[in-house]
C-alpha positions as CSV (number, residue, x, y, z in Angstrom):
1,M,-133.6,-5.4,-104.6
2,G,-133.5,-5.9,-100.8
3,S,-135.5,-7.6,-98.1
4,L,-135.8,-7.2,-94.4
5,T,-136.9,-10.4,-92.7
6,A,-137.4,-11.3,-89.0
7,L,-138.3,-14.9,-88.1
8,Q,-139.6,-15.4,-84.6
9,R,-140.4,-18.7,-82.9
10,C,-141.7,-19.6,-79.5
11,I,-140.9,-23.2,-78.4
12,P,-143.0,-24.7,-75.6
13,H,-141.4,-28.0,-74.6
14,T,-144.2,-30.6,-74.3
15,A,-142.2,-33.7,-74.8
16,A,-143.9,-37.0,-73.9
17,A,-142.2,-40.4,-74.3
18,A,-144.3,-43.3,-75.5
19,P,-143.8,-46.4,-73.4
20,S,-142.5,-49.5,-75.3
21,P,-143.7,-52.9,-74.4
22,R,-141.1,-55.7,-74.0
23,S,-141.0,-58.5,-76.6
24,S,-142.8,-61.7,-75.6
25,R,-140.7,-64.9,-75.7
26,A,-142.9,-66.8,-78.1
27,C,-144.3,-65.7,-81.5
28,A,-147.6,-64.1,-81.2
29,A,-150.3,-62.5,-83.4
30,P,-150.1,-58.8,-83.8
31,Q,-151.5,-56.8,-80.8
32,F,-153.6,-53.8,-81.6
33,G,-154.5,-50.7,-79.6
34,K,-158.2,-49.7,-79.3
35,A,-158.1,-47.4,-82.3
36,A,-156.2,-49.9,-84.4
37,S,-158.6,-52.8,-83.7
38,A,-161.5,-50.7,-84.7
39,L,-160.0,-49.6,-88.0
40,K,-160.1,-52.6,-90.4
41,T,-158.8,-51.0,-93.5
42,A,-157.7,-52.4,-96.8
43,S,-154.3,-50.9,-96.4
44,R,-153.7,-52.9,-93.2
45,R,-154.9,-56.1,-94.8
46,Q,-152.3,-55.4,-97.5
47,A,-149.7,-54.7,-94.8
48,R,-150.3,-58.1,-93.2
49,A,-150.2,-59.8,-96.6
50,I,-146.8,-58.3,-97.4
51,Q,-145.5,-59.3,-93.9
52,R,-146.5,-62.9,-94.6
53,S,-144.8,-62.9,-98.0
54,T,-141.6,-61.3,-96.8
55,T,-141.3,-63.8,-94.0
56,A,-141.1,-66.6,-96.6
57,Q,-138.7,-64.6,-98.7
58,V,-136.3,-64.0,-95.9
59,A,-136.3,-67.6,-94.7
60,A,-135.2,-68.6,-98.2
61,V,-132.5,-65.9,-98.4
62,A,-131.2,-66.9,-95.0
63,Q,-130.7,-70.5,-96.1
64,M,-128.8,-69.5,-99.2
65,E,-126.6,-66.9,-97.4
66,G,-125.5,-69.3,-94.7
67,F,-126.6,-67.3,-91.6
68,T,-129.6,-67.7,-89.4
69,V,-132.5,-65.3,-89.4
70,T,-134.5,-65.4,-86.2
71,S,-138.1,-64.3,-86.0
72,V,-138.2,-62.2,-82.9
73,P,-141.7,-61.6,-81.6
74,T,-142.7,-58.0,-81.0
75,K,-145.8,-55.8,-80.5
76,P,-146.9,-52.4,-82.0
77,I,-145.7,-49.4,-80.2
78,E,-147.7,-46.2,-80.3
79,G,-146.3,-42.9,-81.6
80,Q,-144.2,-44.1,-84.6
81,K,-145.7,-41.9,-87.3
82,T,-143.1,-40.4,-89.5
83,G,-143.1,-36.6,-89.7
84,T,-141.9,-34.3,-92.5
85,S,-138.3,-35.1,-91.7
86,G,-138.4,-38.6,-90.3
87,L,-139.2,-39.9,-86.8
88,R,-137.8,-38.0,-83.8
89,K,-138.2,-38.8,-80.1
90,K,-136.1,-38.7,-77.0
91,T,-133.0,-40.9,-77.2
92,K,-134.2,-43.1,-74.4
93,V,-137.4,-43.9,-76.2
94,F,-135.4,-45.2,-79.2
95,M,-133.1,-47.2,-76.9
96,S,-136.1,-48.9,-75.2
97,D,-136.9,-52.4,-76.2
98,N,-137.7,-52.8,-79.9
99,Y,-138.6,-49.2,-80.5
100,L,-136.0,-48.7,-83.2
101,A,-136.2,-52.2,-84.4
102,N,-140.0,-52.0,-84.9
103,W,-139.6,-48.9,-87.1
104,I,-136.8,-50.4,-89.2
105,Q,-138.7,-53.6,-89.7
106,S,-141.8,-51.7,-90.6
107,L,-139.7,-49.8,-93.2
108,F,-138.5,-53.0,-94.8
109,N,-142.1,-54.4,-94.6
110,A,-143.3,-51.3,-96.4
111,L,-140.6,-51.6,-99.1
112,G,-141.4,-55.3,-99.6
113,E,-139.8,-57.3,-102.4
114,E,-138.5,-54.1,-104.0
115,A,-135.7,-53.8,-101.5
116,V,-134.6,-57.5,-101.5
117,G,-131.2,-57.9,-103.1
118,T,-130.5,-54.2,-103.2
119,T,-127.8,-52.0,-101.6
120,I,-128.6,-49.2,-99.1
121,G,-126.6,-46.6,-97.3
122,V,-126.5,-45.9,-93.5
123,G,-125.0,-43.0,-91.6
124,G,-125.8,-40.1,-89.3
125,D,-124.9,-36.8,-87.7
126,G,-122.6,-38.3,-85.0
127,R,-125.0,-38.0,-82.1
128,Y,-125.3,-40.4,-79.1
129,F,-126.7,-43.9,-79.9
130,N,-125.9,-43.8,-83.7
131,K,-123.1,-46.4,-83.6
132,E,-125.2,-48.8,-81.6
133,A,-128.2,-48.2,-83.9
134,V,-126.2,-49.1,-87.0
135,Q,-125.6,-52.6,-85.6
136,T,-129.4,-53.1,-85.2
137,I,-130.0,-51.8,-88.7
138,L,-127.4,-54.1,-90.2
139,K,-129.0,-57.2,-88.6
140,L,-132.4,-56.2,-89.8
141,A,-131.2,-55.4,-93.3
142,A,-129.6,-58.8,-93.6
143,G,-132.6,-60.5,-92.2
144,N,-134.9,-58.8,-94.7
145,G,-132.9,-59.7,-97.7
146,V,-130.8,-56.6,-98.4
147,A,-127.6,-57.6,-100.2
148,K,-125.3,-54.8,-99.1
149,V,-125.1,-51.9,-96.8
150,V,-122.7,-48.9,-97.3
151,V,-121.9,-47.3,-94.0
152,G,-120.0,-44.0,-93.3
153,K,-116.9,-44.5,-91.2
154,D,-117.8,-44.1,-87.5
155,A,-121.4,-44.0,-88.6
156,I,-120.9,-40.5,-90.0
157,M,-122.8,-39.2,-93.0
158,A,-124.3,-35.8,-93.4
159,T,-127.7,-35.6,-95.0
160,P,-126.5,-34.0,-98.3
161,A,-123.6,-36.5,-98.4
162,M,-126.1,-39.4,-98.1
163,S,-128.0,-38.0,-101.0
164,A,-124.8,-37.8,-103.0
165,L,-123.8,-41.4,-102.1
166,I,-127.2,-42.7,-103.1
167,R,-127.2,-40.9,-106.5
168,R,-123.5,-41.6,-107.4
169,R,-123.6,-45.3,-106.5
170,G,-127.1,-45.9,-107.6
171,L,-128.2,-47.1,-104.2
172,Y,-131.8,-48.2,-103.5
173,G,-131.9,-45.7,-100.7
174,G,-130.3,-44.7,-97.4
175,L,-131.1,-44.4,-93.7
176,I,-129.9,-41.2,-91.9
177,M,-129.7,-41.2,-88.1
178,S,-130.4,-37.6,-87.1
179,A,-132.7,-35.3,-85.2
180,S,-131.4,-32.4,-87.2
181,H,-130.9,-29.3,-85.1
182,N,-132.3,-30.9,-81.9
183,P,-129.8,-31.4,-79.1
184,G,-128.1,-34.8,-78.7
185,G,-127.2,-37.1,-75.8
186,P,-128.8,-39.8,-73.6
187,E,-131.3,-37.2,-72.2
188,E,-131.9,-35.4,-75.5
189,D,-133.2,-36.3,-78.9
190,W,-132.6,-39.0,-81.6
191,G,-134.1,-39.5,-85.0
192,I,-134.1,-41.5,-88.2
193,K,-135.3,-40.9,-91.7
194,F,-135.2,-42.8,-95.0
195,N,-134.0,-41.2,-98.3
196,Y,-135.2,-42.8,-101.5
197,S,-133.4,-43.7,-104.8
198,A,-132.9,-40.2,-106.1
199,G,-131.5,-39.1,-102.7
200,E,-134.7,-37.4,-101.7
201,P,-136.6,-37.9,-98.5
202,A,-139.1,-40.8,-98.6
203,P,-142.4,-39.7,-100.2
204,E,-145.6,-40.0,-98.3
205,K,-146.6,-43.1,-100.1
206,I,-143.7,-44.8,-98.3
207,T,-144.0,-43.1,-94.9
208,D,-147.7,-43.8,-94.7
209,K,-147.0,-47.5,-95.4
210,I,-144.3,-47.5,-92.7
211,F,-146.8,-46.1,-90.1
212,G,-149.3,-48.7,-91.1
213,F,-146.9,-51.5,-90.4
214,T,-145.9,-50.0,-87.1
215,E,-149.5,-50.5,-86.0
216,T,-149.6,-54.2,-87.1
217,I,-146.1,-55.5,-86.6
218,S,-145.7,-58.8,-84.9
219,E,-142.1,-60.0,-85.7
220,L,-138.6,-58.8,-86.3
221,K,-136.5,-60.6,-88.9
222,M,-133.1,-60.4,-87.2
223,A,-130.0,-61.9,-88.8
224,D,-127.5,-63.6,-86.5
225,I,-124.4,-61.7,-87.7
226,P,-121.6,-60.2,-85.7
227,D,-121.2,-56.5,-85.1
228,V,-119.2,-54.7,-87.7
229,D,-116.2,-52.5,-86.9
230,L,-117.2,-49.0,-88.1
231,S,-113.9,-47.4,-87.3
232,K,-112.0,-48.7,-90.3
233,V,-112.7,-48.3,-94.0
234,G,-113.1,-51.7,-95.6
235,T,-115.5,-54.5,-96.4
236,T,-117.0,-57.2,-94.2
237,K,-118.8,-60.2,-95.6
238,V,-121.1,-62.7,-93.9
239,G,-122.0,-65.2,-96.7
240,S,-122.8,-62.9,-99.5
241,F,-124.3,-60.2,-97.2
242,E,-121.8,-57.3,-97.4
243,V,-121.1,-54.2,-95.3
244,E,-118.8,-51.6,-96.8
245,V,-117.4,-48.9,-94.4
246,V,-116.5,-45.9,-96.6
247,D,-114.9,-42.5,-96.4
248,Y,-117.9,-40.2,-95.8
249,T,-116.3,-37.4,-97.8
250,A,-115.6,-39.2,-101.0
251,E,-118.8,-39.2,-102.9
252,Y,-119.9,-35.9,-101.5
253,F,-116.8,-34.1,-102.5
254,A,-116.9,-35.6,-105.9
255,T,-120.4,-34.1,-106.3
256,L,-119.3,-30.7,-105.0
257,K,-116.5,-30.6,-107.5
258,E,-119.0,-31.1,-110.3
259,V,-121.2,-28.2,-109.0
260,F,-118.5,-25.7,-108.0
261,D,-115.2,-24.4,-109.4
262,F,-112.7,-25.7,-106.8
263,P,-109.6,-24.1,-108.4
264,T,-111.3,-20.7,-108.4
265,L,-112.5,-21.1,-104.8
266,R,-109.0,-22.2,-103.7
267,A,-107.5,-19.1,-105.3
268,F,-110.1,-16.9,-103.6
269,M,-109.5,-18.5,-100.2
270,S,-105.8,-17.7,-100.5
271,R,-106.3,-14.0,-101.1
272,A,-104.7,-11.7,-98.5
273,D,-107.9,-9.7,-98.2
274,F,-110.1,-12.6,-97.5
275,T,-110.7,-14.1,-94.0
276,F,-113.2,-16.8,-93.0
277,V,-114.6,-18.6,-90.0
278,F,-116.8,-21.7,-90.0
279,D,-118.5,-23.1,-86.9
280,A,-119.5,-26.7,-87.1
281,L,-121.2,-26.6,-83.7
282,H,-119.6,-30.0,-82.9
283,A,-122.1,-31.5,-85.3
284,V,-121.6,-33.6,-88.5
285,T,-120.1,-31.0,-90.7
286,G,-117.1,-30.9,-88.4
287,A,-116.1,-34.1,-90.0
288,Y,-116.1,-32.5,-93.4
289,A,-114.8,-29.0,-92.6
290,G,-111.1,-29.8,-92.3
291,P,-111.0,-32.0,-95.4
292,L,-113.0,-29.4,-97.4
293,F,-111.9,-26.0,-96.3
294,V,-108.3,-26.8,-95.4
295,D,-107.2,-29.8,-97.5
296,E,-109.2,-29.1,-100.7
297,L,-109.5,-25.3,-100.6
298,G,-106.3,-24.3,-98.8
299,G,-108.0,-22.5,-95.8
300,K,-106.3,-22.1,-92.5
301,P,-107.0,-24.8,-89.8
302,E,-107.7,-22.1,-87.2
303,S,-110.7,-20.8,-89.4
304,I,-112.7,-23.9,-88.2
305,R,-114.4,-23.8,-84.8
306,N,-116.0,-26.7,-82.9
307,G,-114.8,-28.9,-85.8
308,V,-114.9,-32.3,-83.9
309,P,-118.3,-34.0,-84.0
310,L,-119.4,-34.9,-80.4
311,E,-122.2,-37.2,-79.4
312,D,-123.8,-34.4,-77.4
313,F,-122.7,-31.6,-79.7
314,G,-120.6,-30.3,-76.8
315,G,-123.7,-29.7,-74.8
316,G,-124.9,-27.2,-77.3
317,H,-127.8,-26.8,-79.7
318,P,-126.7,-27.5,-83.3
319,D,-129.2,-24.9,-84.7
320,P,-127.4,-22.3,-86.9
321,N,-129.1,-19.1,-85.8
322,L,-128.2,-15.9,-84.0
323,T,-129.2,-17.5,-80.6
324,Y,-127.5,-20.9,-80.6
325,A,-124.5,-19.9,-82.7
326,H,-123.9,-16.9,-80.5
327,D,-120.1,-17.4,-80.3
328,L,-119.9,-17.0,-84.0
329,V,-122.1,-14.0,-84.0
330,E,-119.8,-12.3,-81.4
331,I,-116.9,-12.9,-83.7
332,M,-118.7,-11.5,-86.7
333,W,-119.7,-8.4,-84.8
334,S,-116.2,-7.8,-83.3
335,D,-113.7,-5.2,-84.5
336,A,-111.6,-8.0,-86.0
337,A,-114.5,-9.7,-87.8
338,P,-113.6,-11.9,-90.7
339,V,-115.1,-11.2,-94.2
340,L,-117.3,-14.3,-94.1
341,G,-118.7,-16.5,-91.4
342,A,-120.9,-19.6,-91.6
343,A,-122.4,-22.3,-89.4
344,S,-124.5,-25.4,-90.1
345,D,-127.0,-27.6,-88.3
346,G,-126.8,-31.1,-86.8
347,D,-127.0,-33.1,-90.0
348,G,-125.6,-30.5,-92.4
349,D,-128.5,-29.6,-94.6
350,R,-129.1,-26.0,-93.3
351,N,-126.8,-23.1,-92.7
352,M,-126.3,-19.6,-91.5
353,V,-124.3,-17.1,-93.4
354,L,-122.8,-13.9,-92.0
355,G,-120.7,-11.0,-93.2
356,S,-118.7,-8.6,-91.1
357,H,-121.4,-6.9,-88.9
358,F,-124.4,-8.3,-90.9
359,F,-126.5,-11.4,-91.1
360,V,-128.1,-13.0,-94.1
361,T,-131.4,-14.7,-93.3
362,P,-131.9,-18.2,-94.8
363,S,-134.7,-16.8,-96.8
364,D,-132.6,-14.1,-98.4
365,S,-129.6,-16.4,-98.9
366,V,-131.4,-18.6,-101.3
367,A,-132.6,-15.6,-103.2
368,V,-129.0,-14.3,-103.4
369,I,-127.9,-17.7,-104.7
370,A,-130.6,-17.8,-107.3
371,A,-129.9,-14.2,-108.5
372,N,-126.2,-15.1,-109.0
373,A,-126.2,-18.8,-109.8
374,Q,-125.6,-18.6,-113.5
375,A,-122.6,-16.2,-113.2
376,A,-121.0,-17.8,-110.1
377,I,-121.8,-21.6,-110.1
378,P,-120.6,-23.7,-113.0
379,Y,-123.4,-26.3,-112.5
380,F,-125.8,-23.5,-113.5
381,K,-123.8,-22.0,-116.3
382,D,-126.8,-22.5,-118.7
383,G,-129.1,-20.8,-116.3
384,L,-131.7,-21.9,-113.8
385,K,-134.9,-23.5,-115.1
386,G,-136.9,-22.7,-112.0
387,V,-136.9,-22.1,-108.3
388,A,-139.0,-23.3,-105.4
389,R,-139.6,-22.5,-101.7
390,S,-141.7,-23.8,-98.9
391,M,-144.8,-21.9,-97.9
392,P,-143.4,-20.1,-94.8
393,T,-140.2,-19.0,-96.5
394,S,-139.6,-15.4,-97.4
395,G,-141.0,-14.0,-100.7
396,A,-137.5,-12.7,-101.7
397,L,-137.1,-15.7,-104.0
398,D,-140.4,-14.9,-105.7
399,R,-139.1,-11.5,-106.7
400,V,-135.9,-13.0,-108.1
401,A,-137.9,-15.5,-110.1
402,E,-140.1,-12.7,-111.5
403,K,-137.0,-10.6,-112.4
404,L,-135.2,-13.4,-114.1
405,G,-138.3,-14.9,-115.8
406,L,-138.0,-18.2,-114.0
407,Q,-140.7,-20.7,-113.2
408,F,-141.6,-20.4,-109.5
409,F,-143.1,-23.1,-107.2
410,E,-144.4,-23.0,-103.6
411,T,-144.6,-26.2,-101.6
412,P,-145.7,-27.3,-98.2
413,T,-143.0,-27.5,-95.5
414,G,-140.6,-30.4,-95.9
415,W,-137.8,-31.5,-98.3
416,K,-139.9,-34.4,-99.6
417,F,-142.2,-31.9,-101.4
418,F,-139.3,-30.6,-103.4
419,G,-138.7,-34.2,-104.4
420,N,-142.3,-34.5,-105.5
421,L,-141.8,-31.5,-107.8
422,M,-138.7,-33.0,-109.3
423,D,-140.4,-36.4,-109.8
424,A,-143.2,-34.5,-111.6
425,G,-140.6,-33.1,-114.0
426,A,-140.8,-29.6,-112.6
427,P,-137.4,-27.9,-112.4
428,A,-137.0,-26.7,-108.9
429,W,-133.5,-25.6,-108.0
430,P,-132.3,-24.0,-105.8
431,P,-135.0,-24.9,-103.2
432,A,-135.4,-23.0,-100.0
433,R,-136.8,-24.6,-96.9
434,L,-137.1,-23.3,-93.3
435,P,-137.5,-25.8,-90.4
436,P,-140.9,-27.4,-90.3
437,P,-143.2,-26.9,-87.3
438,G,-143.4,-30.7,-86.6
439,T,-141.1,-33.5,-87.6
440,G,-142.4,-36.5,-85.8
441,S,-140.7,-35.4,-82.6
442,A,-141.7,-35.5,-79.0
443,G,-142.0,-31.8,-78.6
444,A,-143.8,-29.0,-80.4
445,T,-142.5,-25.8,-82.1
446,I,-144.5,-22.7,-83.0
447,R,-142.9,-20.3,-85.5
448,L,-144.0,-16.9,-86.4
449,Y,-142.7,-15.6,-89.8
450,I,-142.7,-11.9,-90.3
451,E,-141.2,-10.0,-93.3
452,A,-141.4,-6.7,-95.2
453,Y,-139.9,-5.8,-98.6
454,T,-138.1,-2.6,-99.4
455,A,-136.2,-1.5,-102.4
456,D,-134.8,1.6,-100.6
457,P,-131.0,1.1,-100.1
458,S,-131.1,3.5,-97.2
459,Q,-133.1,1.0,-95.2
460,F,-130.9,-2.0,-95.9
461,E,-128.8,-1.5,-92.7
462,L,-131.7,-0.9,-90.3
463,D,-132.5,-3.4,-87.5
464,A,-135.2,-5.7,-88.9
465,Q,-136.8,-6.0,-85.4
466,E,-137.4,-2.2,-85.4
467,V,-138.6,-2.1,-89.0
468,L,-141.0,-5.0,-88.4
469,K,-142.1,-3.9,-84.9
470,S,-145.6,-2.8,-85.8
471,I,-146.3,-5.9,-87.9
472,I,-145.0,-8.2,-85.2
473,G,-147.3,-6.5,-82.7
474,T,-150.3,-7.0,-84.9
475,A,-149.4,-10.6,-85.6
476,L,-149.1,-11.4,-81.8
477,E,-152.4,-9.6,-81.1
478,V,-154.3,-11.5,-83.9
479,S,-152.7,-14.9,-83.1
480,K,-152.9,-14.6,-79.3
481,L,-149.7,-16.5,-79.3
482,Q,-148.6,-15.2,-76.0
483,E,-151.9,-16.1,-74.4
484,F,-151.9,-19.6,-75.8
485,T,-148.2,-20.4,-74.9
486,G,-147.8,-18.5,-71.7
487,R,-144.6,-17.0,-73.1
488,D,-143.9,-13.2,-73.4
489,K,-141.1,-13.6,-75.9
490,P,-139.7,-16.2,-78.3
491,T,-136.9,-18.7,-77.4
492,V,-135.2,-17.8,-80.6
493,I,-135.3,-14.7,-82.8
494,T,-133.4,-15.1,-86.1
C-alpha cells in the first residue's frame, strides 16, 4: 500500500489585537458589551451564581491558609473565546492589563468547587512571557482554593509531557502555555490551554463555560504570595498552599518507557549503519532531546540541532514542515544524509519524519505506525483496538484500518475530539491530527488538502506535486482560493 499526499496552505495574516481595559480601583458590577447585555441567558445567570459562591469559598480558604486574598476589580475583555487548541493572541495582548488574569479567573470560575483543594500542573513551550505568566497563574490558583501546583522547571513542559504528568500523578488538570507552531517573542504569539484529568484538552463543556465567564467577570481572586523561583527543583509552601517545581522529563520518560522498548532502541541507535539527526527548532523538545536521545538512548550529542529552547525560537517558526525546517530538509537531501531525520513543533505534540532523500507526510506516518504497531511497539503487543483521524487528515489510515480489520473513527479537527471518543469508550489509538484552521488566534489560516492513492510501487518515488497537479488545479478553480486571498501560491507546501 502506498499514498501520495500534498498538503497546501495559504496563510493571509489578518491579526487584530483586542484592546484591554484597565482595572478600576474599586469593586464594580460586571460591565457588559452591547451583545452581552442583550443576551440574558440561563447559562450566564448560572455563571454569576457560581462567581458569588466561589467568592465566599475563597475568603474562607484564605483565612485558613494564612495569606490574604485580594478581590481585584476587572471588566470583561472581548475576544477571549477558546478555540480548538486553547486561546492564542499576540503576546502583547496577553501582557496587557488583566487579559491573562481574566481568562485564568474565568477558568477557575468555570471549574467551580470541583477544583478547590486539588493539584494542577503548569508548564509551557519556553516562549517569551511564560515565566512571568506562571507567577500570575500561581497567585490566582491559590486565591481560588487550589491546594498545590506542580510546575516544570523553568516553566518548561511539553504538551505530551503535561498529559503524562496529569495521568501519572492523578492531577486534576494542567495549564499549558503555548501557541503551538506559531512564532514566539514580544511581537509574536502567545497562548494558553487547559488539559483535563485524563490529560486530554478541555472538552467543550468546559471551554464554553470559560467563555461565558469572560463575558461576565468582575473580579480577580488574587493571593498575596511571593513569586516562586522556577529555576530550581523543589517545593515552596505558603501556609498549606504548595508549589512543586519538578524535572519536566521525569514523568514523561517514565511513560515512554512503558510504551517503547528502550533497551532495543538503545541497541539500534548504537549500530554502525544507523545515523540520525533531530531538529528541535529551538522549541520545547530541545529540553528533552539531550536527556532522551543522548542520555537514555546513547545517541551522539551532535545529532541534535537547535536543541536549546529560546523564548523567540531563535527567530524561527517552530512548525515542522518542509518550509520552516528547511535546514533539516537540506541535510536529509544531501549526499551525506543520515538514515533518519525528525523535527517537532513548538509544544512537542506534532512532528515531521524524513528518511534519506524522502519525506513522510504526517498523514502517512500515522498510517505507518498503525500498520506496524503490534510488531514494533510493546504497548500495542496485543494489537490495536481501533484508530481515529480528524476529518482533513489523509485517508491512508482508513486503508490500514480496513486491511487490519480495526474500528475506524473520523472526528472534527482538534485533539479534544479524540478525548471525546475515549471518554465514550471508543478505542481510538493511534490518533492522527493535522493543524486546525482556527485555534482562538489573532490570525486566520486556510489549508487546502489534496491527496491521491496509488498501489503502484513504480509511482512511490514520484514528486507528489506533479502527480497531484491536475487535482490541485481543479481544487483552486472550484474554491476560488486565489481570488479570495489575493495570493497566487501558498506560504507553505508540505
